[in-house]
C-alpha positions in Angstrom: 17.3 30.1 10.1 15.7 27.5 7.7 16.0 28.6 3.9 12.8 28.4 1.8 14.5 25.4 0.0 15.2 23.5 3.2 11.6 24.0 4.5 10.1 22.8 1.1 12.4 19.8 1.4 11.4 19.3 5.2 7.7 19.6 4.1 8.0 17.3 1.2 9.8 14.7 3.4 7.0 15.0 6.1 4.3 14.4 3.5 6.2 11.6 1.8 6.5 13.2 -1.3 10.4 12.8 -1.3 10.1 9.3 -2.7 10.4 7.9 1.0 7.6 7.2 3.5 7.9 8.9 7.0 6.6 5.7 8.7 8.9 3.1 10.3 8.1 -0.1 12.3 6.6 0.3 15.5 4.5 3.3 14.3 0.8 3.5 14.4 -0.6 2.7 11.0 -2.1 5.5 9.6 -6.1 5.4 9.2 -7.4 3.6 6.1 -10.8 5.3 5.0 -11.7 3.9 1.2 -13.6 1.7 -0.4 -12.7 -1.2 -2.6 -13.8 -2.1 -6.3 -17.2 -3.6 -5.0 -18.0 -0.2 -2.9 -17.1 -2.2 0.4 -15.7 0.4 3.1 -12.3 -0.5 4.8 -10.9 1.2 7.8 -7.8 0.3 9.9 -10.5 -1.3 12.3 -11.8 -3.6 9.9 -8.0 -5.0 9.8 -7.5 -5.5 13.3 -6.9 -8.8 15.0 -5.2 -10.4 11.8 -1.9 -9.2 10.0 -2.4 -7.1 6.9 -0.4 -6.1 3.9 -1.0 -2.7 2.4 0.5 -2.3 -0.6 0.6 0.9 -3.0 1.0 0.7 -6.7 1.1 3.3 -9.5 -1.5 1.9 -12.1 -3.7 -1.0 -12.9 -2.7 -3.3 -15.7 0.8 -2.2 -16.3 3.6 -4.6 -16.3 5.3 -4.1 -12.9 2.0 -3.6 -11.1 0.5 -6.7 -12.8 3.6 -8.7 -11.8 3.1 -7.6 -8.3 -0.4 -8.0 -8.0 -0.1 -11.7 -9.3 2.7 -12.4 -7.2 0.3 -11.3 -4.1 -2.2 -13.6 -5.6 -0.3 -16.5 -6.1 0.7 -16.5 -2.3 -3.0 -16.5 -1.5 -3.7 -17.8 2.1 0.0 -18.8 2.4 0.9 -15.2 2.9 -1.2 -15.4 6.4 -2.5 -11.7 6.1 -5.2 -9.9 4.7 -4.0 -8.1 1.5 -5.1 -4.5 0.3 -3.8 -3.0 -2.9 -4.1 0.7 -3.3 -3.6 3.3 -6.5 -5.3 6.1 -7.7 -7.2 4.0 -10.2 -11.1 4.0 -10.1 -13.4 1.1 -9.1 -14.2 0.2 -12.9 -10.3 0.2 -13.7 -9.9 -2.0 -10.5 -12.7 -4.3 -11.5 -11.1 -4.9 -15.0 -7.6 -5.5 -13.4 -9.0 -8.1 -10.8 -11.2 -9.9 -13.4 -8.3 -9.9 -16.1 -5.9 -11.4 -13.5 -8.3 -13.0 -11.2 -7.1 -11.4 -8.3 -8.4 -12.6 -5.2 -7.9 -9.5 -2.8 -9.4 -6.0 -2.6 -8.2 -3.1 -4.5 -8.8 0.1 -2.9 -10.0 3.4 -4.8 -7.6 6.2 -3.6 -8.1 8.5 -6.7 -7.5 11.9 -4.8 -4.4 10.1 -3.0 -5.6 10.5 0.6 -4.6 7.1 1.9 -1.4 7.0 -0.1 -0.6 10.5 1.3 -1.1 9.2 4.9 1.3 6.4 4.4 3.8 8.7 2.7 3.1 6.9 -0.9 1.9 9.5 -3.0 4.0 11.4 -5.4 3.5 13.7 -8.3 -0.5 12.6 -8.8 0.1 9.1 -8.1 0.7 6.3 -5.7 4.3 5.3 -5.4 5.3 1.7 -5.0 5.5 0.9 -1.4 4.3 -1.8 1.0 3.6 -2.0 4.6 3.1 -5.0 7.0 0.5 -4.0 9.7 0.5 -6.2 12.8 -2.8 -7.4 14.6 -2.9 -4.3 16.9 -2.6 -1.7 14.0 1.0 -1.0 14.2 3.6 -0.7 11.3 5.7 -3.9 11.6 7.6 -3.6 8.3 8.0 -1.1 5.6 9.2 -1.7 2.2 10.1 1.3 0.4 11.4 1.6 -2.3 10.1 -1.8 -3.7 11.6 -3.8 -6.4 8.9 -6.1 -7.6 10.9 -9.2 -8.4 11.1 -11.2 -5.1 9.1 -8.7 -3.1 6.4 -11.0 -2.2 8.9 -13.2 -0.4 10.2 -10.7 1.5 6.6 -9.5 2.5 5.7 -13.1 3.5 8.7 -13.6 5.6 8.0 -10.2 7.5 4.4 -11.5 8.0 5.7 -14.9 9.1 7.9 -13.1 11.8 4.8 -11.6 13.5 
């Protein structure tokens, strides 16, 4: 018989609250249902037909999150995928972050953590740093969890190139 502690641990793992996502390459990507900083609605269907990178980060305009966002910005079209950043920050915060660092990709508003939870990247009230490469058909092609910011975007670029 499972103990309450074991059940709690299993439940946290299933929800991605144990510090590691439940998703793996080959899985169908979870639904994305969120708006970006400008109010544009994004779903998994809007990404079909081209590779996508969905990266989760804890907070706008903090040192690690800024380095990661600027690395994605600097890759631009060379990355070969649609990039979506996701955090628990609101649209106003995302607008300021995009303007301050000239980011050229959407940041999705996930204040309640619904998208991050579906991807197993929500922990203790905020998004955890995790990145998912999604192929043209809406399947997970690569998972980066945990993420070290330095060199991360180069790893993501290699995963996209392998599609």
